[in-house]
C-alpha positions in Angstrom: -4.3 -19.9 15.8 -7.0 -17.5 14.6 -10.5 -18.6 15.6 -12.2 -16.3 13.0 -13.4 -18.1 9.8 -14.2 -15.1 7.6 -11.3 -14.1 5.4 -11.0 -10.3 4.8 -10.0 -10.5 1.1 -11.2 -8.5 -1.9 -11.8 -11.4 -4.3 -14.5 -11.6 -6.9 -16.3 -14.1 -4.7 -16.2 -11.7 -1.7 -17.7 -8.9 -3.7 -20.8 -11.0 -4.7 -24.1 -10.3 -3.0 -24.7 -12.8 -0.1 -28.0 -13.9 -1.8 -26.1 -14.9 -4.9 -23.6 -16.9 -2.8 -26.4 -18.6 -0.9 -28.2 -19.6 -4.1 -25.0 -20.8 -5.7 -24.3 -22.9 -2.6 -27.8 -24.5 -2.7 -27.8 -25.2 -6.4 -24.3 -26.8 -6.3 -25.8 -29.3 -3.8 -28.6 -30.0 -6.3 -26.1 -30.6 -9.2 -24.0 -32.9 -7.0 -26.8 -35.0 -5.7 -28.0 -35.9 -9.2 -25.2 -38.2 -10.2 -23.8 -41.5 -9.0 -20.8 -41.6 -11.3 -17.9 -39.5 -10.1 -16.9 -38.6 -13.7 -20.2 -36.6 -14.0 -19.4 -34.8 -10.8 -16.1 -33.4 -12.1 -17.6 -30.2 -13.7 -19.1 -29.2 -10.3 -15.9 -30.2 -8.5 -13.9 -28.0 -10.9 -16.2 -25.0 -10.3 -16.0 -25.4 -6.5 -12.2 -25.7 -6.5 -12.0 -22.7 -8.8 -14.0 -20.8 -6.1 -11.7 -22.0 -3.4 -8.7 -20.8 -5.4 -10.2 -17.4 -6.3 -11.5 -16.7 -2.8 -8.5 -18.0 -0.9 -10.7 -20.3 1.2 -8.1 -23.1 0.9 -6.6 -21.5 4.1 -9.7 -22.4 6.1 -9.9 -25.8 4.5 -6.4 -26.7 5.6 -7.4 -26.0 9.2 -9.7 -29.0 9.1 -7.5 -31.2 6.9 -7.2 -34.0 9.5 -11.0 -34.2 9.8 -11.3 -34.3 6.0 -8.7 -37.1 5.9 -10.6 -39.2 8.5 -13.9 -38.6 6.7 -12.4 -39.5 3.4 -10.9 -42.8 4.5 -14.0 -43.9 6.5 -16.3 -42.9 3.7 -14.3 -44.9 1.1 -14.4 -48.0 3.3 -18.0 -47.8 4.5 -19.7 -47.1 1.2 -18.1 -50.2 -0.3 -20.0 -52.2 2.4 -23.3 -50.4 1.9 -23.3 -50.9 -1.9 -22.7 -53.8 -4.2 -21.9 -54.4 -7.9 -21.6 -57.2 -10.4 -17.9 -56.8 -11.3 -15.5 -58.2 -8.7 -12.5 -56.0 -7.8 -10.8 -57.5 -4.7 -11.9 -59.1 -1.5 -15.6 -58.1 -0.9 -15.4 -55.0 -3.1 -16.8 -54.6 -6.6 -15.9 -52.1 -9.3 -19.3 -50.5 -9.2 -19.3 -50.1 -5.4 -15.8 -48.6 -5.6 -16.9 -46.0 -8.1 -19.9 -45.2 -6.0 -17.7 -44.8 -2.8 -15.6 -42.4 -4.7 -18.7 -40.4 -5.8 -20.1 -40.3 -2.2 -16.7 -39.3 -0.8 -16.3 -36.6 -3.4 -19.9 -35.4 -2.7 -19.1 -35.0 1.0 -15.8 -33.2 0.4 -17.4 -30.9 -2.1 -20.3 -30.0 0.2 -17.9 -29.2 3.0 -15.8 -27.1 0.6 -18.9 -25.2 -0.8 -19.9 -24.4 2.8 -16.4 -23.3 3.6 -16.4 -21.0 0.6 -19.7 -19.4 1.8 -18.7 -18.7 5.4 -15.1 -17.7 4.4 -16.3 -15.0 1.9 -19.4 -13.7 3.7 -19.5 -11.9 6.9 -21.9 -13.3 9.5 -24.3 -10.3 9.4 -24.3 -10.3 5.6 -25.0 -14.0 5.4 -28.0 -13.7 7.8 -29.4 -10.7 6.1 -29.1 -12.5 2.7 -31.2 -15.4 4.2 -33.8 -12.9 5.5 -34.0 -11.2 2.1 -34.6 -14.6 0.6 -37.6 -15.2 2.9 -36.2 -16.6 6.2 -38.0 -15.2 9.3 -35.9 -12.7 11.3 -36.0 -14.7 14.5 -34.6 -17.9 12.8 -31.9 -15.8 11.1 -31.0 -14.3 14.5 -30.7 -17.7 16.0 -28.4 -18.9 13.2 -26.3 -15.7 13.5 -25.9 -16.3 17.3 -24.9 -19.9 16.8 -22.3 -18.9 14.2 -20.9 -16.3 16.5 -20.5 -18.8 19.3 -18.2 -21.1 17.2 -15.2 -18.7 17.2 -16.0 -17.6 20.8 -15.9 -21.2 22.0 -12.7 -21.9 20.0 -11.1 -18.8 21.5 -12.1 -19.8 25.0 -10.7 -23.2 24.5 -7.3 -21.8 23.3 -7.2 -19.4 26.2 -7.9 -22.0 28.8 -5.4 -24.5 27.2 -2.7 -21.9 27.2 -3.4 -21.0 30.8 -3.0 -24.7 31.7 0.2 -25.0 29.7 1.6 -22.1 31.7 0.9 -24.1 34.9 2.9 -27.0 33.6 0.2 -29.2 31.9 1.7 -30.9 28.8 -1.1 -31.3 26.3 1.1 -32.3 23.4 2.8 -35.5 24.7 1.5 -39.0 24.8 -0.7 -41.0 22.5 -3.9 -39.7 20.9 -6.0 -41.1 23.8 -3.7 -39.5 26.4 -4.2 -36.1 24.7 -8.0 -36.6 24.6 -7.9 -37.5 28.3 -6.0 -34.3 29.1 -8.3 -32.1 27.1 -11.5 -33.5 28.6 -11.2 -31.6 31.9 -10.7 -28.4 30.0 -14.2 -28.6 28.5 -15.8 -27.9 31.9 -14.6 -24.3 32.2 -15.2 -23.8 28.5 -18.9 -24.9 28.8 -19.3 -22.8 32.0 -17.9 -19.7 30.3 -20.2 -20.3 27.3 -23.3 -20.7 29.5 -22.4 -17.6 31.5 -21.9 -15.5 28.3 -25.2 -16.8 26.8 -27.1 -15.9 29.9 -25.6 -12.3 29.8 -26.4 -12.1 26.1 -30.1 -13.1 26.8 -30.5 -10.5 29.5 -29.0 -7.9 27.1 -31.6 -8.8 24.5 -34.5 -8.5 26.9 -33.3 -5.1 28.2 -33.2 -3.8 24.6 -36.7 -5.1 23.8 -35.8 -7.8 21.3 -38.9 -8.7 19.3 -41.0 -5.8 20.4 -41.7 -4.8 16.8 -42.3 -7.1 13.8 -41.0 -4.6 11.2 -37.2 -4.1 11.5 -34.7 -1.9 9.8 -31.2 -3.0 8.9 -27.9 -1.2 8.8 -26.6 -3.1 5.8 -28.0 -2.5 2.3 -27.7 -5.4 -0.1 -27.4 -4.5 -3.8 -27.4 -6.9 -6.7 -24.9 -6.0 -9.4 -24.3 -7.2 -13.0 -21.8 -9.7 -11.8 -24.4 -11.2 -9.5 -26.9 -11.6 -12.3 -24.2 -13.2 -14.5 -23.2 -15.7 -11.8 -26.8 -16.6 -11.1 -27.7 -17.0 -14.7 -24.7 -19.3 -15.3 -25.5 -21.3 -12.1 -29.2 -21.7 -13.1 -28.3 -22.9 -16.6 -25.7 -25.3 -15.2 -28.1 -26.7 -12.7 -30.9 -27.1 -15.4 -28.5 -28.8 -17.7 -27.5 -31.2 -14.9 -31.1 -32.0 -14.2 -31.8 -32.7 -17.9 -28.8 -35.0 -18.2 -29.9 -36.8 -15.0 -33.4 -37.3 -16.4 -31.9 -38.7 -19.6 -30.2 -41.3 -17.5 -26.6 -40.1 -17.6 -24.4 -40.3 -14.5 -25.8 -43.7 -13.3 -23.6 -46.7 -12.5 -24.9 -49.8 -14.2 -25.1 -52.8 -12.0 -24.9 -50.9 -8.7 -27.1 -52.0 -5.8 -27.4 -49.7 -2.8 -28.7 -50.6 0.6 
């Protein structure tokens, strides 16, 4: 299993400037959060799934499919208990609360999908430089970059240690779910120790190279906005403004819904 998240494709989404992708990512959140009715979320859902298809990020989304299934089922159940309506459906559920649970579940899935598109089509260094160009302090960007780099490193260490234990006769694939979790728990100790050791070495390397000695920095990468970036940004801004206008006019609400 490949621990790397970035997909080295040459799609239209990949070729966009990271600043464009970050702004599209943020404005898609705004458009999603405006509506309670799942019908009014479908245009944003269509655009996000179109990006998934064009970029090929479905590959990474399939890697977390079991997590998405668990989140979907739990969200559909819990949101029915945390909201009420006036039209009975079955048991303690109402039609309005059921629609709202669909909308909240769709919101969660689409947010995860939008984030997966961003990190699947943007290299780590490009993503952080795009954030810095948008006004984020360099130190904050460097901390985020380091955290993102640790994710595939920890995943790779976990796979290496589990394979080493399998070669010694440990069967990690047999038994119930709880038995598998119990077998994996002891493997976390060497994973954490390896991560702490690597972090300590990384900190010493930064100090030896004078990290933070100068406030003004230069960058190897050079970001350039193209016509396609301006077109995507213009479309996204118009779409978001239209969504805000419709929300202000009262569209996308579920009549009779009560939320706790």
